[in-house]
Each structure stands twice: as structure tokens, then as C-alpha cells.
BAZA-705099 format. One record per residue (C-alpha): residue number from 1; residue in one letter; x, y, z. Coordinates in steps of 0.2 Angstrom, whole numbers, plus 2048, in hexadecimal, padded with zeros to 3 digits. Example, Ala and Ser with C-alpha at 12.3 -4.5 7.8 and 13.67 -1.06 7.14 Angstrom:
// BAZA-705099
+-----+-----+------+-------+-----+
:   n : res : east : north :  up :
+-----+-----+------+-------+-----+
:   1 :   A :  83E :   7EA : 827 :
:   2 :   S :  844 :   7FB : 824 :
+-----+-----+------+-------+-----+
END
This chain:
// BAZA-705099
+-----+-----+------+-------+-----+
:   n : res : east : north :  up :
+-----+-----+------+-------+-----+
:   1 :   M :  C60 :   5F6 : 89C :
:   2 :   I :  C6D :   5EC : 8A5 :
:   3 :   L :  C70 :   5E2 : 894 :
:   4 :   L :  C72 :   5F2 : 88A :
:   5 :   F :  C7E :   5F9 : 897 :
:   6 :   L :  C89 :   5E9 : 896 :
:   7 :   I :  C88 :   5E8 : 883 :
:   8 :   N :  C8E :   5FA : 881 :
:   9 :   F :  CA0 :   5F6 : 885 :
:  10 :   S :  CB0 :   5FE : 87E :
:  11 :   Y :  CC3 :   5FE : 883 :
:  12 :   K :  CD2 :   60A : 881 :
:  13 :   I :  CE4 :   606 : 883 :
:  14 :   D :  CF1 :   613 : 884 :
:  15 :   G :  D02 :   617 : 88D :
:  16 :   Y :  D13 :   61D : 88B :
:  17 :   F :  D26 :   61A : 88E :
:  18 :   T :  D32 :   628 : 891 :
:  19 :   L :  D45 :   629 : 88E :
:  20 :   R :  D4E :   637 : 897 :
:  21 :   Y :  D5F :   63E : 897 :
:  22 :   D :  D66 :   646 : 8A7 :
:  23 :   K :  D78 :   643 : 8A7 :
:  24 :   E :  D74 :   632 : 8A0 :
:  25 :   I :  D67 :   62A : 895 :
:  26 :   Y :  D5B :   61F : 89E :
:  27 :   L :  D49 :   618 : 89D :
:  28 :   Y :  D40 :   624 : 8A9 :
:  29 :   G :  D2F :   61C : 8A9 :
:  30 :   S :  D22 :   612 : 89F :
:  31 :   E :  D10 :   60C : 8A1 :
:  32 :   V :  D01 :   605 : 898 :
:  33 :   N :  CEF :   60A : 89D :
:  34 :   F :  CE0 :   5FF : 89A :
:  35 :   R :  CCE :   607 : 89A :
:  36 :   F :  CBF :   5FC : 899 :
:  37 :   I :  CAF :   607 : 897 :
:  38 :   F :  C9D :   601 : 899 :
:  39 :   G :  C8D :   60C : 896 :
:  40 :   E :  C81 :   613 : 88A :
:  41 :   D :  C83 :   625 : 884 :
:  42 :   Y :  C8E :   629 : 892 :
:  43 :   D :  C9D :   620 : 89A :
:  44 :   R :  C94 :   619 : 8A9 :
:  45 :   L :  CA1 :   60D : 8AF :
:  46 :   L :  CB3 :   60E : 8AD :
:  47 :   I :  CBF :   600 : 8B2 :
:  48 :   F :  CD1 :   607 : 8B2 :
:  49 :   L :  CE1 :   5FD : 8B3 :
:  50 :   Q :  CF2 :   604 : 8B2 :
:  51 :   I :  D02 :   5F9 : 8B0 :
:  52 :   P :  D14 :   5FF : 8B1 :
:  53 :   F :  D1F :   5F4 : 8A8 :
:  54 :   T :  D30 :   5FA : 8AD :
:  55 :   S :  D39 :   5FC : 8BE :
:  56 :   H :  D45 :   609 : 8B8 :
:  57 :   F :  D3A :   618 : 8BE :
:  58 :   N :  D40 :   625 : 8CA :
:  59 :   H :  D3D :   622 : 8DD :
:  60 :   H :  D2A :   628 : 8DB :
:  61 :   F :  D26 :   619 : 8CF :
:  62 :   W :  D1D :   60D : 8DB :
:  63 :   Q :  D15 :   61B : 8E4 :
:  64 :   H :  D0D :   623 : 8D5 :
:  65 :   Y :  D09 :   616 : 8C7 :
:  66 :   G :  CFF :   607 : 8C8 :
:  67 :   D :  CED :   60D : 8C9 :
:  68 :   G :  CDF :   601 : 8C9 :
:  69 :   Y :  CCD :   607 : 8CD :
:  70 :   I :  CBA :   606 : 8C8 :
:  71 :   H :  CB3 :   617 : 8C3 :
:  72 :   L :  CA0 :   619 : 8C4 :
:  73 :   K :  C97 :   628 : 8BC :
:  74 :   S :  C86 :   62F : 8BD :
:  75 :   P :  C7D :   632 : 8AD :
:  76 :   M :  C83 :   644 : 8AA :
:  77 :   G :  C94 :   640 : 8B2 :
:  78 :   N :  C92 :   64E : 8BF :
:  79 :   L :  C93 :   641 : 8CD :
:  80 :   N :  CA1 :   633 : 8CE :
:  81 :   L :  CA6 :   626 : 8D9 :
:  82 :   K :  CB8 :   61E : 8D8 :
:  83 :   I :  CBD :   60F : 8E2 :
:  84 :   G :  CCE :   606 : 8E1 :
:  85 :   R :  CE0 :   60C : 8E1 :
:  86 :   F :  CE3 :   61E : 8DA :
:  87 :   D :  CEB :   62F : 8DD :
:  88 :   I :  CE6 :   638 : 8EC :
:  89 :   P :  CDB :   647 : 8E6 :
:  90 :   F :  CE6 :   655 : 8EC :
:  91 :   S :  CEB :   665 : 8E3 :
:  92 :   L :  CE5 :   66A : 8D1 :
:  93 :   L :  CF7 :   669 : 8CB :
:  94 :   K :  CFA :   657 : 8D1 :
:  95 :   Y :  D09 :   64D : 8CB :
:  96 :   Y :  CFD :   640 : 8C3 :
:  97 :   D :  CF7 :   64C : 8B5 :
:  98 :   T :  D08 :   652 : 8B1 :
:  99 :   H :  D14 :   643 : 8B1 :
: 100 :   F :  D1A :   647 : 8A0 :
: 101 :   L :  D22 :   657 : 8A7 :
: 102 :   I :  D34 :   658 : 8AC :
: 103 :   F :  D30 :   665 : 8BA :
: 104 :   Q :  D23 :   65F : 8C6 :
: 105 :   P :  D17 :   669 : 8D1 :
: 106 :   L :  D17 :   668 : 8E4 :
: 107 :   Y :  D0A :   659 : 8E5 :
: 108 :   E :  D17 :   64C : 8E7 :
: 109 :   D :  D23 :   656 : 8F2 :
: 110 :   A :  D15 :   65A : 8FF :
: 111 :   L :  D0D :   649 : 901 :
: 112 :   G :  D1B :   63D : 8FF :
: 113 :   Y :  D0F :   630 : 8F8 :
: 114 :   K :  D02 :   631 : 8EA :
: 115 :   K :  CF7 :   623 : 8EA :
: 116 :   N :  CED :   618 : 8F6 :
: 117 :   I :  CDE :   60C : 8F6 :
: 118 :   G :  CCE :   615 : 8FA :
: 119 :   T :  CBF :   61D : 8F3 :
: 120 :   T :  CBB :   62E : 8ED :
: 121 :   L :  CAA :   637 : 8E9 :
: 122 :   F :  CAD :   646 : 8DC :
: 123 :   G :  CA4 :   650 : 8CF :
: 124 :   Y :  C9E :   661 : 8CB :
: 125 :   L :  C90 :   66D : 8CE :
: 126 :   K :  C8F :   67A : 8C0 :
: 127 :   D :  CA1 :   681 : 8C0 :
: 128 :   F :  CA6 :   67A : 8D1 :
: 129 :   L :  CB0 :   66A : 8D3 :
: 130 :   F :  CB1 :   660 : 8E3 :
: 131 :   D :  CBA :   650 : 8EA :
: 132 :   I :  CB6 :   647 : 8FA :
: 133 :   N :  CC3 :   639 : 8FD :
: 134 :   C :  CC8 :   62C : 90A :
: 135 :   S :  CD7 :   621 : 907 :
: 136 :   F :  CE1 :   614 : 910 :
: 137 :   K :  CF4 :   611 : 911 :
: 138 :   D :  CF3 :   5FE : 910 :
: 139 :   K :  CE7 :   5F0 : 90C :
: 140 :   K :  CE3 :   5EE : 91F :
: 141 :   L :  CD9 :   5FF : 91D :
: 142 :   A :  CE3 :   607 : 92B :
: 143 :   N :  CE9 :   619 : 92C :
: 144 :   P :  CDB :   622 : 922 :
: 145 :   I :  CDF :   631 : 918 :
: 146 :   F :  CD1 :   63E : 915 :
: 147 :   T :  CD2 :   64B : 907 :
: 148 :   L :  CC6 :   659 : 902 :
: 149 :   R :  CC8 :   662 : 8F2 :
: 150 :   F :  CBE :   670 : 8EB :
: 151 :   G :  CC0 :   67A : 8DA :
: 152 :   L :  CBA :   686 : 8CE :
: 153 :   D :  CBB :   682 : 8BC :
: 154 :   K :  CB7 :   690 : 8AF :
: 155 :   E :  CBD :   694 : 89E :
: 156 :   K :  CCB :   6A1 : 8A3 :
: 157 :   I :  CCF :   69C : 8B5 :
: 158 :   K :  CD0 :   68C : 8BF :
: 159 :   T :  CD2 :   68D : 8D2 :
: 160 :   G :  CD3 :   67F : 8E0 :
: 161 :   F :  CD4 :   67C : 8F2 :
: 162 :   S :  CDA :   66B : 8FA :
: 163 :   F :  CDB :   665 : 90C :
: 164 :   L :  CE3 :   655 : 912 :
: 165 :   K :  CE2 :   64D : 923 :
: 166 :   E :  CED :   63F : 928 :
: 167 :   R :  CFB :   641 : 936 :
: 168 :   E :  CFF :   651 : 92D :
: 169 :   K :  CF3 :   65E : 927 :
: 170 :   F :  CF6 :   666 : 916 :
: 171 :   I :  CED :   674 : 90D :
: 172 :   S :  CF0 :   678 : 8FA :
: 173 :   L :  CEA :   687 : 8F1 :
: 174 :   D :  CEB :   686 : 8DE :
: 175 :   M :  CE7 :   693 : 8D0 :
: 176 :   N :  CE8 :   691 : 8BD :
: 177 :   L :  CE5 :   6A1 : 8B2 :
: 178 :   I :  CE3 :   69E : 8A0 :
: 179 :   H :  CE6 :   6AD : 894 :
: 180 :   L :  CE8 :   6AE : 881 :
: 181 :   L :  CFB :   6AE : 881 :
: 182 :   F :  CFF :   6A4 : 891 :
: 183 :   D :  CF9 :   699 : 89F :
: 184 :   F :  CFE :   69D : 8B1 :
: 185 :   Q :  CFD :   68F : 8BE :
: 186 :   S :  D01 :   690 : 8D0 :
: 187 :   E :  D01 :   685 : 8DF :
: 188 :   L :  D03 :   68A : 8F2 :
: 189 :   I :  D04 :   67D : 8FF :
: 190 :   Y :  D05 :   67F : 912 :
: 191 :   S :  D06 :   671 : 91F :
: 192 :   W :  D03 :   672 : 932 :
: 193 :   D :  D15 :   66C : 935 :
: 194 :   K :  D1B :   67C : 92D :
: 195 :   K :  D20 :   676 : 91C :
: 196 :   K :  D1C :   682 : 90E :
: 197 :   G :  D1D :   682 : 8FC :
: 198 :   I :  D1A :   68C : 8EC :
: 199 :   F :  D19 :   686 : 8DA :
: 200 :   L :  D17 :   693 : 8CC :
: 201 :   T :  D17 :   690 : 8B9 :
: 202 :   I :  D14 :   69A : 8A9 :
: 203 :   N :  D10 :   691 : 899 :
: 204 :   F :  D0F :   698 : 888 :
: 205 :   T :  D12 :   692 : 876 :
: 206 :   P :  D1C :   6A0 : 86C :
: 207 :   F :  D1F :   698 : 85B :
: 208 :   W :  D1F :   687 : 852 :
: 209 :   E :  D13 :   680 : 85F :
: 210 :   L :  D22 :   67F : 86B :
: 211 :   E :  D1B :   67E : 87D :
: 212 :   T :  D26 :   689 : 889 :
: 213 :   K :  D25 :   688 : 89B :
: 214 :   F :  D2D :   693 : 8A9 :
: 215 :   S :  D2C :   68C : 8BA :
: 216 :   Y :  D31 :   68F : 8CC :
: 217 :   K :  D2F :   684 : 8DB :
: 218 :   Y :  D33 :   686 : 8EE :
: 219 :   W :  D32 :   678 : 8FA :
: 220 :   E :  D3B :   676 : 90B :
: 221 :   K :  D48 :   684 : 908 :
: 222 :   E :  D4C :   67D : 8F6 :
: 223 :   N :  D4A :   689 : 8E7 :
: 224 :   N :  D49 :   682 : 8D6 :
: 225 :   F :  D46 :   68A : 8C5 :
: 226 :   N :  D43 :   682 : 8B5 :
: 227 :   L :  D41 :   686 : 8A2 :
: 228 :   E :  D38 :   678 : 898 :
: 229 :   L :  D35 :   677 : 885 :
: 230 :   A :  D2A :   66A : 87D :
: 231 :   K :  D24 :   665 : 86C :
: 232 :   D :  D16 :   659 : 86A :
: 233 :   W :  D13 :   64D : 85C :
: 234 :   E :  D06 :   63F : 859 :
: 235 :   I :  D11 :   631 : 85F :
: 236 :   F :  D1E :   639 : 86A :
: 237 :   E :  D22 :   649 : 874 :
: 238 :   L :  D33 :   651 : 876 :
: 239 :   R :  D37 :   65B : 885 :
: 240 :   G :  D47 :   664 : 88A :
: 241 :   A :  D4A :   66E : 89A :
: 242 :   L :  D57 :   678 : 8A4 :
: 243 :   N :  D55 :   675 : 8B6 :
: 244 :   Y :  D5E :   681 : 8C2 :
: 245 :   L :  D5F :   67C : 8D4 :
: 246 :   L :  D64 :   68C : 8DE :
: 247 :   E :  D76 :   68C : 8E3 :
: 248 :   K :  D79 :   67B : 8DC :
: 249 :   E :  D79 :   678 : 8CA :
: 250 :   I :  D70 :   679 : 8B9 :
: 251 :   R :  D6B :   669 : 8B2 :
: 252 :   P :  D66 :   666 : 89F :
: 253 :   I :  D59 :   659 : 89D :
: 254 :   I :  D51 :   651 : 88D :
: 255 :   Q :  D42 :   646 : 88E :
: 256 :   L :  D39 :   63C : 880 :
: 257 :   N :  D28 :   636 : 883 :
: 258 :   F :  D22 :   628 : 877 :
: 259 :   K :  D0F :   626 : 877 :
: 260 :   I :  D06 :   615 : 875 :
+-----+-----+------+-------+-----+
END
């Protein structure tokens, strides 16, 4: 059985690099992902390594990228254990799942950091999802960070609740409503030091498979509106946005994501 487990081995390599125009053209980010998969019938064990190959990211670069972890799955995949360096499981609309987007949810604004060394137990029970996580800020395994996340994942609606305990306490409430014509997403965050935030977005594809996204974000007295248009092809994706920071300026942004 162990021999069959080791023989059944596969791997996958993917990634991207992104050019952005925001007053000037620059390389916004790039990465290569390596997945080594072991198992029979199911992906029982996944070894994941993420390598950034440029230092020209924005200031979130080293906080967000560079995952490296072991992911062990139960036979049906409903119970999972992840050990290593990865994003803290907090909020359904977290930055990690949306890093191609120009306008980001509150995940990064609220936490101020994204990834730590730790372990998380996660899975699902029928339509309910859960995460139980313990992470540490450094290799000395000091300053533990505890996270609980629960969610409901159905065909037309996704909702989630997150709680994080460190020096500060955060609560996040997320909702995703899927209809025939549009997809409505929301994220509400409250922290015990009186910080509050809201993120709302409506997505729809009116014609020519052109994804359209209207978004609004409020965080610490800052209002931000965004209109984002995207067209996805097999090897690259083109995004354009008009970003309006209330009482300041309107910024046109163009982003080209090349896929590996």
C-alpha cells in the first residue's frame, strides 16, 4: 500500500508575472508554483513550494508570497492538515485568492500581515466549512496567533465568519450571493480597538465575456470606489480599472497578467 502511494506521483508547475501601468509601467509581481502530488485515486499528500523571482512587488511582496507547506488529505478530502508557511485562514475574500485583482478586499488592510509558520486543520461537513489554525510570527514559535473560521458553501450562497486572536481581536463576516446575472460579495470587519471596515463588490459579465466589477471599500476613514474590467484569454489576462479615492483623485490602472 505504501509502495503504491509512492509510485502514484505527479507534479504541476504554474505561475504568472504581471505588468502594471499606474502613472508608469513596472513589473508588479511574479511567482512560480510547484506542486508535488502523492496518492492513489485522491491527492492524499501535496507538497507545495511557491517561489517569487522578482523583488519589484509592492510593499506586500514578502508578507504575502513564498508559501511552502505539506498538505495531507483524508481519503474523501473532507478533513485536511496543513503544516508549513501559508496564509492565515481569515475571511472568505482573502487577498491570496484575488491577487490578480487590482482592487483588493479588506483582508490585507485589517491584518497587516498575511502568512506565518504554523498548522491548520480544515475541512467540511456537508455544506459547512471550517478552519482551526495556530500560527507563529517567527521561527522561535513565539507570539501564537489563533484563528477560527466557519462557512456555509451552497450553490447560490456562500457565507462565512472568522475570528482572530492575537494582541488584537478581529471578527470578519462575509457573504457571497450568486445569481444568474451577477455575483454579489461583501466583507465586514470589526476589531476590538474600534477599527471597522466594509467591502462590497458586484460582478457581472454583460457582453463579449468581459468581466465587470463595481467595488466600494471603507477602512479607517478612507472611502475608495473602483470600476474594473477584465478579459481572460488562455495565456494572459488584461485588466483595466478606474480607482477613485474620495476627495483625492481618479487613477486609471492597466494590468496584464501573463500565465505560466
